[in-house]
ROSE-4610 file (N, C-alpha, C; in Angstrom, 1 decimal, always signed):
// ROSE-4610
residu = [M/M/M/P/P/P/E/E/E/P/P/P/V/V/V/I/I/I/R/R/R/T/T/T/T/T/T/P/P/P/T/T/T/R/R/R/F/F/F/D/D/D/V/V/V/T/T/T/A/A/A/Y/Y/Y/P/P/P/G/G/G/E/E/E/D/D/D/I/I/I/D/D/D/G/G/G/I/I/I/T/T/T/F/F/F/A/A/A/I/I/I/A/A/A/V/V/V/E/E/E/Y/Y/Y/A/A/A/G/G/G/H/H/H/G/G/G/K/K/K/W/W/W/A/A/A/V/V/V/R/R/R/W/W/W/L/L/L/S/S/S/R/R/R/C/C/C/L/L/L/G/G/G/A/A/A/D/D/D/D/D/D/E/E/E/W/W/W/D/D/D/W/W/W/E/E/E/P/P/P/Q/Q/Q/P/P/P/S/S/S/S/S/S/R/R/R/E/E/E/D/D/D/D/D/D/W/W/W/L/L/L/A/A/A/T/T/T/H/H/H/R/R/R/F/F/F/T/T/T/L/L/L/G/G/G/Q/Q/Q/A/A/A/L/L/L/A/A/A/H/H/H/A/A/A/E/E/E/S/S/S/H/H/H/A/A/A/P/P/P/R/R/R/I/I/I/V/V/V/V/V/V/N/N/N/G/G/G/L/L/L/T/T/T/A/A/A/T/T/T/Q/Q/Q/A/A/A/W/W/W/E/E/E/K/K/K/Y/Y/Y/G/G/G/S/S/S/K/K/K/H/H/H/K/K/K/R/R/R/D/D/D/A/A/A/E/E/E/L/L/L/D/D/D/E/E/E/V/V/V/P/P/P/R/R/R]
num = [1/1/1/2/2/2/3/3/3/4/4/4/5/5/5/6/6/6/7/7/7/8/8/8/9/9/9/10/10/10/11/11/11/12/12/12/13/13/13/14/14/14/15/15/15/16/16/16/17/17/17/18/18/18/19/19/19/20/20/20/21/21/21/22/22/22/23/23/23/24/24/24/25/25/25/26/26/26/27/27/27/28/28/28/29/29/29/30/30/30/31/31/31/32/32/32/33/33/33/34/34/34/35/35/35/36/36/36/37/37/37/38/38/38/39/39/39/40/40/40/41/41/41/42/42/42/43/43/43/44/44/44/45/45/45/46/46/46/47/47/47/48/48/48/49/49/49/50/50/50/51/51/51/52/52/52/53/53/53/54/54/54/55/55/55/56/56/56/57/57/57/58/58/58/59/59/59/60/60/60/61/61/61/62/62/62/63/63/63/64/64/64/65/65/65/66/66/66/67/67/67/68/68/68/69/69/69/70/70/70/71/71/71/72/72/72/73/73/73/74/74/74/75/75/75/76/76/76/77/77/77/78/78/78/79/79/79/80/80/80/81/81/81/82/82/82/83/83/83/84/84/84/85/85/85/86/86/86/87/87/87/88/88/88/89/89/89/90/90/90/91/91/91/92/92/92/93/93/93/94/94/94/95/95/95/96/96/96/97/97/97/98/98/98/99/99/99/100/100/100/101/101/101/102/102/102/103/103/103/104/104/104/105/105/105/106/106/106/107/107/107/108/108/108/109/109/109/110/110/110/111/111/111/112/112/112/113/113/113/114/114/114/115/115/115/116/116/116/117/117/117/118/118/118/119/119/119]
x = [-14.1/-12.9/-13.7/-13.5/-14.2/-13.6/-14.2/-13.7/-12.6/-11.3/-10.4/-11.3/-11.0/-11.6/-10.6/-11.0/-10.1/-10.5/-9.2/-9.1/-8.1/-8.5/-7.6/-7.4/-5.9/-5.8/-4.9/-5.0/-3.9/-3.0/-1.8/-0.4/+0.7/+0.0/+1.2/+0.4/+0.5/-0.1/+1.5/+1.4/+2.3/+1.9/+2.7/+2.3/+3.5/+3.0/+3.9/+3.5/+4.5/+4.1/+4.5/+5.1/+5.3/+4.0/+3.8/+2.4/+2.3/+3.4/+3.4/+3.6/+3.3/+3.5/+4.3/+5.6/+6.4/+7.6/+8.6/+9.6/+10.4/+10.6/+11.0/+10.6/+9.1/+8.4/+9.0/+9.0/+9.6/+10.3/+11.1/+12.4/+11.6/+10.6/+10.1/+8.7/+8.5/+7.4/+8.0/+6.9/+7.2/+5.9/+6.7/+5.6/+5.0/+4.1/+3.3/+3.0/+3.5/+3.7/+3.2/+2.3/+1.9/+3.1/+3.2/+4.2/+3.9/+2.6/+2.0/+1.5/+0.8/+0.1/-0.5/-1.1/-1.9/-1.5/+0.2/+0.8/+1.3/+1.8/+2.4/+3.8/+4.6/+5.7/+5.6/+6.4/+6.5/+8.2/+8.2/+9.4/+9.7/+10.9/+11.4/+13.0/+13.0/+14.4/+14.9/+15.9/+15.8/+15.8/+15.4/+14.8/+13.5/+13.3/+12.1/+11.9/+10.8/+10.4/+10.0/+10.5/+10.3/+9.3/+9.0/+7.9/+8.7/+9.9/+10.6/+10.7/+10.0/+10.0/+11.3/+11.8/+13.4/+13.8/+13.9/+14.4/+15.3/+15.3/+16.5/+17.1/+18.0/+18.2/+17.7/+16.6/+16.1/+16.8/+17.0/+17.6/+17.0/+17.9/+17.5/+16.3/+15.5/+14.0/+14.9/+15.8/+15.9/+17.4/+17.4/+18.3/+17.0/+15.8/+14.9/+14.1/+14.9/+14.4/+13.0/+12.4/+11.0/+11.0/+12.0/+11.9/+12.2/+12.8/+12.8/+11.7/+11.0/+9.9/+8.6/+8.6/+7.7/+7.6/+9.0/+8.9/+9.1/+9.0/+8.8/+7.5/+6.9/+5.4/+4.2/+3.4/+2.0/+0.9/-0.3/-1.7/-1.8/-2.5/-2.4/-2.8/-3.7/-4.1/-3.0/-1.7/-0.7/+0.1/+0.4/+1.1/+1.0/-0.3/-0.6/-0.5/-0.5/-0.6/+1.0/+1.8/+3.3/+3.7/+3.2/+3.9/+3.5/+2.2/+1.6/+2.4/+2.6/+3.5/+4.8/+5.5/+6.9/+7.0/+6.0/+6.3/+6.4/+6.3/+6.5/+7.9/+8.4/+9.9/+10.9/+10.5/+11.6/+12.4/+13.7/+14.7/+15.4/+15.6/+16.4/+17.4/+18.5/+19.5/+19.2/+18.8/+18.8/+17.2/+16.4/+14.9/+14.2/+13.0/+11.6/+11.2/+10.0/+9.1/+8.7/+8.1/+7.4/+8.4/+9.9/+10.7/+11.2/+11.2/+11.6/+10.9/+9.4/+8.6/+8.4/+8.9/+9.0/+10.1/+11.2/+12.7/+12.7/+11.7/+12.1/+10.4/+9.6/+8.5/+7.7/+7.6/+7.3/+7.4/+8.5/+9.1/+8.5/+8.2/+8.0/+6.1/+6.0/+4.2/+4.2/+5.0/+5.3/+5.1/+6.5/+6.6/+5.5/+4.6/+3.7/+2.4/+2.1/+1.1/+1.7/+2.9/+3.3/+3.0/+3.2/+2.8/+1.6/+0.5/-0.7/-1.5/-0.4/-0.9/-1.1/-2.1/-2.1/-1.1/-0.5/+0.5/+0.4]
y = [-37.9/-36.7/-35.5/-34.6/-33.0/-32.4/-32.0/-30.9/-29.9/-29.5/-28.5/-26.7/-26.1/-24.8/-24.2/-23.3/-22.7/-21.3/-20.6/-19.4/-18.5/-17.3/-16.6/-15.1/-15.1/-13.6/-12.9/-11.6/-10.7/-10.6/-10.6/-10.6/-9.3/-8.8/-7.8/-6.7/-5.5/-4.5/-3.4/-3.2/-2.4/-1.4/-0.1/+0.9/+2.1/+2.7/+3.2/+4.6/+5.6/+6.9/+6.5/+5.6/+5.2/+4.9/+5.6/+5.4/+4.4/+3.8/+3.1/+1.2/+0.3/-1.3/-1.9/-1.0/-1.7/-2.1/-2.9/-3.4/-2.3/-1.2/-0.1/+0.3/+0.3/+0.8/-0.4/-1.2/-2.5/-1.6/-1.2/-0.3/+0.6/+1.2/+2.3/+1.9/+0.7/+0.1/+0.0/+0.4/+0.0/-1.2/-2.0/-3.1/-3.0/-3.2/-3.3/-4.8/-5.4/-6.8/-7.2/-8.1/-8.6/-9.1/-8.9/-9.5/-10.7/-11.0/-11.7/-10.6/-11.3/-10.8/-9.6/-9.5/-8.2/-7.1/-7.2/-6.1/-6.2/-5.0/-5.0/-4.1/-4.7/-3.9/-2.9/-2.3/-1.0/-1.5/-2.0/-2.3/-1.7/-1.6/-1.1/-1.3/-2.1/-3.1/-3.7/-3.7/-4.6/-3.5/-2.3/-1.6/-1.8/-1.4/-1.3/+0.1/+0.5/+1.9/+1.9/+2.7/+2.6/+3.7/+3.8/+4.7/+6.1/+6.2/+7.6/+8.2/+7.3/+7.9/+7.6/+6.9/+6.6/+5.1/+4.9/+3.6/+2.9/+1.8/+1.2/+0.0/-0.7/-2.2/-3.0/-4.3/-5.0/-6.0/-6.5/-7.7/-8.7/-9.9/-11.4/-11.6/-12.0/-12.5/-13.1/-14.1/-14.4/-13.2/-12.1/-11.0/-9.8/-9.8/-9.2/-8.9/-8.1/-7.8/-7.3/-7.3/-6.7/-5.2/-4.7/-3.1/-2.9/-3.4/-3.1/-3.7/-4.5/-4.9/-4.0/-3.4/-2.3/-1.1/-0.8/+0.5/+0.2/-0.8/-1.2/-2.0/-2.1/-2.8/-1.8/-1.9/-0.9/-1.8/-0.9/-1.3/-1.4/-2.1/-1.9/-0.4/+0.3/+1.6/+2.4/+2.4/+2.9/+2.8/+1.2/+1.0/+1.8/+1.4/+2.0/+3.8/+4.2/+5.6/+6.2/+5.4/+5.7/+5.3/+4.2/+4.1/+5.1/+5.3/+6.5/+7.6/+7.8/+9.4/+9.2/+8.0/+8.1/+7.6/+7.1/+7.0/+7.7/+9.3/+10.3/+10.7/+10.3/+10.8/+9.7/+8.3/+7.4/+7.7/+7.7/+8.1/+7.1/+6.7/+5.5/+6.2/+6.1/+6.7/+7.9/+8.9/+10.4/+10.7/+9.7/+10.3/+9.7/+10.5/+10.0/+9.4/+8.6/+7.7/+8.8/+9.8/+10.7/+11.1/+11.4/+11.7/+10.9/+9.7/+8.6/+7.8/+8.2/+7.9/+9.1/+10.1/+11.3/+11.3/+10.5/+10.3/+9.1/+7.7/+6.4/+5.9/+6.1/+5.4/+5.7/+7.2/+7.6/+6.6/+6.6/+5.4/+4.1/+3.3/+2.5/+2.3/+3.2/+3.7/+3.8/+4.1/+4.4/+2.9/+2.2/+1.2/+0.1/+0.3/-0.6/-0.3/+0.9/+1.2/+0.9/+0.6/+0.7/-1.1/-1.6/-3.4/-3.6/-2.8/-2.7/-2.4/-2.0/-1.4/-2.5/-3.1/-4.1/-3.9/-4.8/-4.8/-5.4]
z = [+11.9/+11.8/+11.3/+12.6/+12.0/+10.8/+10.2/+9.0/+9.6/+8.7/+9.7/+9.1/+10.2/+10.1/+9.3/+8.3/+7.3/+8.0/+8.1/+8.7/+7.6/+7.2/+6.5/+7.0/+7.1/+8.0/+7.2/+7.0/+6.4/+7.3/+6.5/+7.9/+7.3/+5.8/+5.6/+4.4/+4.8/+3.9/+3.3/+2.2/+1.3/+1.4/+1.9/+1.7/+0.7/-0.2/-0.9/-1.4/-1.8/-2.4/-3.9/-4.2/-6.0/-6.4/-7.4/-8.0/-9.3/-9.5/-10.5/-9.9/-10.9/-10.4/-10.8/-11.4/-12.0/-11.0/-11.3/-10.1/-9.5/-10.0/-9.6/-8.2/-8.3/-7.1/-5.7/-5.8/-4.8/-3.6/-3.8/-2.8/-2.2/-2.9/-2.0/-1.0/-1.0/-0.3/+1.1/+1.9/+3.2/+3.7/+4.5/+5.0/+6.1/+6.5/+7.8/+8.1/+8.9/+8.8/+10.3/+10.2/+11.7/+12.5/+13.7/+14.7/+15.5/+15.9/+16.6/+18.0/+18.8/+19.8/+19.8/+18.5/+18.1/+17.7/+17.4/+17.4/+15.8/+15.0/+14.1/+14.0/+13.0/+12.5/+11.4/+11.4/+10.3/+9.6/+8.6/+8.2/+6.5/+6.5/+5.3/+5.0/+3.8/+3.7/+5.0/+5.7/+6.8/+8.1/+8.1/+9.1/+9.5/+10.8/+11.7/+12.0/+12.1/+12.6/+14.0/+15.1/+16.5/+16.5/+18.0/+18.4/+18.6/+18.1/+18.3/+16.7/+16.1/+14.5/+13.7/+14.0/+13.7/+13.2/+12.1/+11.6/+12.3/+12.7/+13.6/+12.8/+12.7/+12.2/+13.3/+12.5/+13.5/+13.5/+15.3/+15.5/+15.4/+15.1/+14.9/+16.1/+15.8/+16.8/+18.0/+18.0/+19.5/+20.0/+19.6/+20.2/+20.6/+20.1/+20.5/+21.7/+22.4/+24.1/+24.1/+25.1/+25.7/+25.6/+26.0/+25.8/+24.1/+23.4/+22.0/+21.5/+21.8/+21.3/+21.7/+22.6/+23.2/+22.4/+21.8/+21.0/+19.7/+19.1/+17.6/+17.1/+17.9/+17.7/+17.7/+17.0/+17.4/+16.8/+17.4/+16.6/+15.2/+14.7/+13.1/+12.6/+13.4/+12.9/+13.2/+13.9/+14.5/+13.5/+13.1/+12.2/+10.9/+10.5/+8.9/+8.9/+10.3/+10.1/+9.9/+10.6/+10.5/+9.3/+8.8/+7.2/+6.3/+6.2/+5.3/+5.7/+6.7/+7.2/+6.5/+6.4/+6.2/+4.7/+3.9/+2.8/+1.3/+1.8/+0.8/+1.4/+2.4/+2.6/+2.2/+1.9/+1.6/+0.5/+0.6/-0.5/-0.8/-1.9/-2.7/-3.6/-3.7/-4.7/-4.9/-3.7/-3.8/-4.3/-4.4/-5.1/-4.2/-3.7/-3.3/-4.3/-4.0/-4.9/-6.0/-5.5/-6.5/-7.5/-6.7/-8.1/-9.0/-8.2/-8.9/-10.2/-9.9/-10.7/-11.9/-11.6/-12.6/-13.6/-12.9/-13.9/-14.6/-14.2/-14.3/-14.9/-14.0/-14.3/-15.4/-16.0/-17.1/-18.3/-18.1/-19.3/-19.2/-18.1/-17.9/-18.3/-18.1/-18.4/-20.1/-20.5/-22.4/-22.5/-22.1/-22.5/-22.3/-21.5/-21.2/-22.4/-22.2/-23.1/-24.6/-25.0/-26.2/-26.4/-25.5/-25.1/-25.5/-25.2/-25.1/-26.5/-27.8/-28.6/-29.7/-30.3/-31.1/-32.6/-32.6/-33.8/-34.8]
């Protein structure tokens, strides 16, 4: 019996303007996810970025028509460029990623630094 061929394939990149790695940063992360056939989707929460640079609700897979897919799938380079362009503009609870970090993230950073101090 032949040995199986092992393949490792990256299928997701997270793009964010949130400088910290704490839990609050998750909501600011834009996912660039492999969508098959050499194409990538740019997703944030339940939305998918279209070629018109607008966020749309993503239909269930069985409801996605070819014309919708054609305008919501990109090459990897295009998808990453779109995500990087939108990352600083994501707003959650009225705050951009940078504003959220300034308001809340610095507290997380101080807490983490306190946890690292030997007691």
